[in-house]
C-alpha positions as CSV (number, residue, x, y, z in Angstrom):
1,M,-10.4,14.9,-13.0
2,S,-9.0,11.5,-14.0
3,S,-5.8,11.1,-16.0
4,R,-7.8,9.9,-19.0
5,E,-9.9,13.0,-19.0
6,G,-6.8,15.2,-18.6
7,R,-5.2,13.6,-21.6
8,R,-8.4,14.1,-23.6
9,W,-8.6,17.8,-22.8
10,A,-4.9,18.2,-23.5
11,A,-5.6,16.7,-27.0
12,Y,-8.5,19.1,-27.5
13,G,-6.3,22.1,-26.5
14,R,-3.5,21.0,-28.8
15,G,-5.9,20.6,-31.8
16,A,-7.3,24.1,-31.1
17,L,-3.7,25.5,-30.9
18,V,-2.6,23.9,-34.2
19,T,-5.9,25.1,-35.9
20,L,-5.2,28.7,-34.7
21,C,-1.6,28.4,-36.1
22,V,-3.0,27.3,-39.6
23,L,-5.5,30.2,-39.6
24,A,-2.7,32.6,-38.5
25,A,-0.6,31.4,-41.4
26,A,-3.4,32.0,-43.9
27,L,-4.1,35.5,-42.5
28,N,-0.4,36.4,-42.5
29,A,-0.1,35.2,-46.1
30,V,-3.1,37.4,-47.1
31,S,-1.5,40.5,-45.5
32,I,2.0,39.9,-46.7
33,E,2.0,37.7,-49.8
34,G,-0.6,39.6,-51.6
35,G,-3.2,36.9,-52.1
36,R,-0.9,33.9,-52.9
37,L,-2.7,31.7,-50.4
38,V,-2.6,28.2,-51.8
39,P,1.1,27.3,-51.2
40,V,1.1,28.8,-47.7
41,I,-2.2,27.2,-46.7
42,G,-1.1,23.9,-48.2
43,A,2.2,23.9,-46.3
44,A,0.4,25.0,-43.1
45,L,-2.2,22.1,-43.4
46,V,0.5,19.5,-44.0
47,C,2.5,20.7,-41.0
48,G,-0.7,20.8,-38.9
49,V,-1.5,17.2,-39.7
50,A,2.0,16.2,-38.9
51,L,1.8,17.9,-35.6
52,L,-1.5,16.4,-34.7
53,V,-0.9,12.8,-35.6
54,P,1.0,11.2,-32.7
55,R,3.0,8.8,-34.9
56,L,4.3,11.7,-37.1
57,R,5.5,13.9,-34.3
58,W,8.9,12.4,-34.4
59,P,10.9,12.7,-36.6
60,L,8.6,13.7,-39.6
61,A,6.8,16.7,-38.0
62,P,10.0,18.6,-36.9
63,L,11.6,18.1,-40.3
64,L,8.5,19.3,-42.3
65,V,7.9,22.3,-40.0
66,T,11.6,23.2,-40.2
67,V,11.7,23.1,-44.0
68,A,8.4,24.9,-44.3
69,T,9.4,27.7,-41.9
70,A,12.8,28.0,-43.6
71,W,11.0,28.6,-46.9
72,W,7.8,30.5,-46.0
73,G,9.2,32.3,-42.9
74,W,6.9,34.3,-40.6
75,P,3.5,32.7,-41.3
76,L,4.7,29.3,-40.1
77,L,6.8,30.4,-37.2
78,P,4.1,29.5,-34.7
79,M,4.1,26.0,-36.0
80,L,7.8,25.8,-35.6
81,S,7.4,26.9,-32.0
82,V,4.9,24.0,-31.5
83,A,7.4,21.6,-32.9
84,L,10.2,22.9,-30.7
85,F,7.9,22.7,-27.7
86,D,7.3,19.0,-28.4
87,L,11.0,18.3,-28.8
88,A,11.8,20.1,-25.5
89,V,9.0,18.1,-23.7
90,D,10.5,14.9,-25.0
91,R,14.0,15.9,-23.7
92,R,15.3,16.6,-27.2
93,A,16.5,20.1,-26.5
94,R,19.6,19.7,-28.8
95,V,17.4,18.6,-31.7
96,A,15.1,21.6,-31.0
97,A,18.0,24.0,-31.0
98,G,19.3,22.5,-34.3
99,C,15.9,22.8,-36.0
100,A,15.5,26.4,-34.8
101,V,19.0,27.3,-36.1
102,A,18.5,25.5,-39.4
103,A,15.1,27.2,-40.0
104,L,16.3,30.7,-39.1
105,S,19.6,30.4,-41.0
106,A,18.0,29.0,-44.2
107,N,15.3,31.7,-44.0
108,L,17.9,34.4,-43.7
109,L,19.3,33.4,-47.1
110,S,15.8,33.6,-48.8
111,Y,14.8,37.1,-49.8
112,R,11.0,36.9,-49.4
113,A,8.4,39.3,-48.1
114,T,7.7,36.9,-45.3
115,S,11.3,36.6,-44.1
116,L,11.8,36.2,-40.4
117,W,14.5,38.8,-40.4
118,T,12.4,41.9,-41.3
119,A,12.3,44.8,-38.9
120,Q,8.7,44.1,-37.9
121,S,9.3,40.5,-36.9
122,Y,12.9,40.5,-35.6
123,A,12.0,40.3,-31.9
124,S,9.4,37.6,-32.3
125,T,11.8,35.6,-34.5
126,L,14.0,34.9,-31.5
127,L,11.4,35.2,-28.7
128,L,8.9,32.6,-29.8
129,P,11.4,29.7,-30.4
130,V,13.3,30.4,-27.1
131,L,10.0,30.7,-25.1
132,A,8.7,27.5,-26.7
133,V,11.8,25.5,-25.7
134,L,11.9,26.9,-22.2
135,V,8.3,26.1,-21.5
136,G,8.7,22.7,-23.1
137,L,11.6,21.9,-20.8
138,W,9.8,23.0,-17.7
139,L,6.6,21.1,-18.6
140,G,8.5,18.0,-19.6
141,G,10.4,18.1,-16.3
142,R,7.2,18.6,-14.4
143,R,5.5,15.7,-16.1
144,R,8.4,13.4,-15.4
145,L,8.4,14.5,-11.7
146,V,4.7,13.8,-11.4
147,Q,5.1,10.4,-13.0
148,A,8.0,9.6,-10.7
149,L,6.0,10.6,-7.6
150,A,3.0,8.6,-8.8
151,A,5.2,5.6,-9.3
152,D,6.7,6.1,-5.8
153,V,3.2,6.3,-4.3
154,E,2.1,3.1,-6.1
155,H,5.2,1.4,-4.8
156,L,4.5,2.5,-1.3
157,R,0.9,1.4,-1.6
158,I,2.0,-2.1,-2.8
159,E,4.7,-2.3,-0.1
160,A,2.1,-1.4,2.6
161,K,-0.3,-4.0,1.3
162,L,2.4,-6.6,1.3
163,R,3.4,-5.7,4.8
164,E,-0.2,-5.9,6.0
165,E,-0.6,-9.3,4.3
166,A,2.6,-10.5,5.9
167,A,1.3,-9.4,9.3
168,R,-1.9,-11.3,8.8
169,I,0.0,-14.4,7.7
170,A,2.3,-14.1,10.7
171,E,-0.7,-13.8,13.0
172,R,-2.3,-16.9,11.5
173,S,0.9,-18.8,12.0
174,R,1.1,-17.7,15.6
175,I,-2.5,-18.8,16.1
176,A,-1.8,-22.2,14.6
177,A,1.3,-22.6,16.7
178,E,-0.6,-21.7,19.9
179,M,-3.4,-24.1,19.2
180,H,-0.8,-26.7,18.4
181,D,0.6,-26.3,21.8
182,V,-2.8,-26.5,23.5
183,L,-3.8,-29.6,21.5
184,A,-0.5,-31.3,22.1
185,H,-0.9,-30.7,25.9
186,R,-4.4,-32.2,25.9
187,L,-3.4,-35.2,23.7
188,S,-0.5,-35.9,26.0
189,L,-2.9,-36.0,28.9
190,I,-5.1,-38.5,27.0
191,A,-2.0,-40.6,26.3
192,L,-0.9,-40.4,29.9
193,H,-4.3,-41.5,31.4
194,T,-4.9,-44.2,28.9
195,G,-1.4,-45.5,29.6
196,V,-2.2,-45.6,33.4
197,L,-5.4,-47.5,32.7
198,A,-3.6,-49.9,30.3
199,T,-1.4,-51.0,33.2
200,K,-4.5,-52.5,34.9
201,N,-5.4,-54.8,32.0
202,D,-6.0,-57.6,34.5
203,M,-8.8,-55.6,36.2
204,L,-10.5,-54.6,32.9
205,P,-12.6,-56.5,30.4
206,A,-10.7,-57.5,27.3
207,P,-12.7,-55.3,24.9
208,V,-12.1,-52.3,27.2
209,A,-8.4,-53.0,27.4
210,E,-8.2,-53.4,23.6
211,R,-9.9,-50.0,23.1
212,L,-7.7,-48.4,25.6
213,G,-4.6,-49.6,23.7
214,L,-6.0,-48.3,20.4
215,L,-6.8,-44.9,22.1
216,R,-3.3,-44.7,23.5
217,T,-1.7,-45.6,20.1
218,A,-3.9,-43.0,18.3
219,S,-3.0,-40.3,20.7
220,V,0.7,-41.0,20.5
221,E,0.5,-40.9,16.7
222,A,-1.5,-37.7,16.8
223,L,1.3,-36.2,19.0
224,T,3.9,-37.3,16.4
225,D,1.9,-35.6,13.6
226,L,1.6,-32.4,15.7
227,R,5.3,-32.3,16.1
228,D,5.7,-32.5,12.3
229,V,3.2,-29.6,12.0
230,L,5.1,-27.6,14.6
231,G,8.3,-28.0,12.6
232,V,6.6,-26.3,9.7
233,L,5.0,-23.5,11.7
234,R,8.1,-22.6,13.6
235,D,11.6,-21.8,12.4
236,P,12.6,-24.5,9.9
237,D,16.2,-24.4,11.2
238,T,15.1,-25.5,14.7
239,T,14.3,-29.0,15.7
240,P,11.1,-29.5,17.7
241,T,11.7,-30.8,21.2
242,S,9.4,-31.8,24.0
243,A,9.8,-28.4,25.6
244,A,8.1,-26.9,22.5
245,L,5.0,-28.9,23.3
246,T,4.3,-27.2,26.6
247,P,1.1,-25.1,26.5
248,M,1.4,-21.4,26.1
249,M,-1.6,-20.5,28.2
250,R,-0.4,-17.6,30.2
251,E,-2.9,-15.5,31.9
252,V,-3.4,-11.7,31.7
253,G,-2.7,-11.3,35.4
254,E,0.9,-12.4,34.9
255,L,1.3,-10.0,32.0
256,A,0.0,-7.1,34.2
257,D,2.4,-8.1,37.0
258,E,5.3,-8.0,34.5
259,A,4.2,-4.6,33.3
260,R,3.9,-3.2,36.8
261,A,7.4,-4.5,37.6
262,A,8.7,-2.5,34.6
263,G,7.1,0.7,36.1
264,Q,3.9,0.7,34.1
265,H,0.7,1.6,36.0
266,I,-2.0,-1.0,35.3
267,E,-5.5,-1.2,36.6
268,L,-6.9,-4.7,35.8
269,T,-10.6,-5.6,36.2
270,T,-11.7,-9.1,35.4
271,D,-15.3,-10.4,35.4
272,G,-15.9,-14.1,35.2
273,L,-13.4,-16.9,35.1
274,P,-11.0,-17.5,32.2
275,E,-12.3,-21.1,32.1
276,Q,-15.7,-19.8,31.0
277,A,-14.2,-18.7,27.6
278,P,-12.8,-21.0,24.9
279,T,-9.1,-21.5,24.8
280,T,-8.9,-19.5,21.5
281,H,-10.6,-16.5,23.3
282,R,-8.1,-16.6,26.2
283,L,-5.2,-16.6,23.8
284,A,-6.7,-13.7,21.9
285,V,-7.3,-11.7,25.1
286,Y,-3.7,-12.2,26.1
287,R,-2.4,-11.0,22.7
288,I,-4.8,-8.0,22.7
289,V,-3.7,-6.8,26.2
290,Q,-0.1,-7.5,25.4
291,E,-0.2,-5.3,22.2
292,A,-2.2,-2.6,24.0
293,L,0.3,-2.4,26.9
294,T,3.2,-2.3,24.4
295,N,1.6,0.6,22.4
296,A,0.9,2.4,25.7
297,R,4.6,2.2,26.6
298,K,5.6,3.5,23.2
299,H,3.1,6.3,22.7
300,A,1.9,7.3,26.2
301,D,4.9,6.5,28.5
302,G,4.0,7.0,32.2
303,A,0.2,7.1,31.6
304,P,-2.0,4.7,33.6
305,V,-3.6,1.9,31.7
306,T,-7.0,0.5,32.4
307,V,-7.8,-3.1,31.4
308,R,-11.3,-4.5,31.6
309,I,-12.0,-8.2,30.7
310,D,-15.2,-10.1,30.8
311,Y,-14.9,-13.8,30.1
312,G,-18.6,-14.7,30.6
313,P,-21.0,-15.7,27.9
314,P,-22.4,-14.8,25.5
315,A,-19.1,-13.1,24.4
316,T,-15.6,-12.4,25.6
317,L,-15.0,-8.7,26.0
318,V,-11.8,-6.8,26.5
319,E,-11.2,-3.1,26.6
320,V,-7.9,-1.3,27.2
321,T,-7.8,2.5,27.6
322,N,-5.0,5.0,28.5
323,P,-4.9,8.8,28.6
324,P,-2.4,10.8,26.6
325,G,1.2,10.6,27.7
326,I,4.8,11.3,26.5
327,P,5.7,9.3,23.3
328,R,9.0,7.5,23.5
329,T,11.6,8.0,20.7
330,D,13.8,5.0,21.6
331,T,11.4,2.4,20.3
332,V,10.5,1.5,16.7
333,G,7.7,-0.9,15.8
334,S,6.5,-2.4,12.7
335,G,3.1,-0.6,12.8
336,Y,1.2,-3.8,11.9
337,G,0.4,-5.2,15.4
338,L,-3.2,-4.1,15.2
339,V,-3.5,-5.7,11.7
340,G,-2.5,-9.1,13.2
341,L,-4.9,-8.6,16.1
342,R,-7.8,-7.7,13.8
343,E,-7.0,-10.8,11.8
344,R,-7.1,-13.0,14.9
345,V,-10.3,-11.5,16.2
346,T,-12.0,-11.7,12.8
347,A,-11.1,-15.3,12.5
348,L,-12.9,-16.0,15.7
349,G,-16.1,-14.2,14.5
350,G,-15.6,-11.0,16.5
351,H,-14.6,-7.5,15.8
352,L,-11.9,-5.2,17.1
353,N,-12.0,-1.4,17.4
354,S,-9.2,1.0,18.0
355,G,-9.0,4.8,18.1
356,P,-9.3,8.0,20.1
357,A,-11.7,7.8,23.1
358,G,-12.0,11.6,23.8
359,A,-9.7,14.0,25.6
360,G,-6.7,12.6,23.8
361,A,-7.2,9.1,25.3
362,W,-6.7,5.9,23.3
363,R,-9.0,2.9,23.4
364,L,-8.6,-0.7,22.1
365,A,-11.6,-2.9,22.4
366,A,-12.7,-6.3,21.1
367,R,-15.8,-8.5,21.3
368,I,-15.6,-12.2,20.5
369,P,-18.9,-14.1,20.6
370,H,-18.8,-17.6,22.2
371,P,-19.5,-20.6,20.0
372,A,-23.0,-22.0,20.2
373,G,-23.4,-24.6,22.9
374,I,-21.8,-22.8,25.8
375,E,-24.1,-22.3,28.8
376,Q,-23.9,-19.4,31.3
377,N,-21.8,-21.5,33.7
378,G,-19.2,-22.0,31.1
379,T,-19.8,-25.7,30.4
380,R,-20.5,-27.0,27.0
381,T,-23.9,-28.6,26.3
């Protein structure tokens, strides 16, 4: 049931309760007042309207019900209980106690047949108001607790969403920085070779020498622009240096050797050559294996890890599995590493799956299709 439907049914229940209170006031007036119904029913109807209209519930409804109950007594006591309940729910317990004391004290001074202090109604005179206040306090506290919990859940949901988005943005920045390093390396090679050829101008035709000079100038300017981009992608407090332009193309074999040196059991199987896959795929494979090995150390310490990689077209495939192990308690992660990996793989047109693989094992797998124009031998057509 939605919150809107719950409020609607609560309004229906309140209307039915106030209607029963009006009918009870009329029946009590018939049995006690000897047929003088008009004043009692009129007072009951006025109090009922005040209790049902939301804008009149405070402060008009408690005032009217208190005065009416003080005068007419027993027939309007249920309505006084409803008003006290509303005040208790709204955390106005002192006002509720004041209204109850005022109504009971004033009625004690009026010598009427419907007095609240007759022998037949003495117990209910105290029981109904006290019970209404106690139930109102409990229900009001419960409502506020539910609202606070709902607000906390919403805050946690928004925080998780922001953290996930931050992980995606960080992964995009990492991808851009890695591609910057690769492009900078290739542009530096172009600038180097064109510079070597430019030293042999006397052996080259003039148009060719001119074009080589333009190519070298363009590649050097492109390197300068990439350095500016790198300054934005990396820490703004650090100054880009030539060391920052070295390529970040580390292979998975080096990563596996480092993990073995740290005591992790790695079984690495590679099909095809890394050169068969685009540079972006090789970077993605490295990050996937790195994250999988890190998670295995955290959640399955001591368990062997199986890594299978296939670089060959038509897609780059990577799969990392590990059986259950002993989770470590001395490491704490952000929990959003897989979010960044999924963002990276999705950006390359692939998909990444992670989850149980049976018998308590864990599996992380990705498939990244090669761009159109790559033949089976890994060369671009």
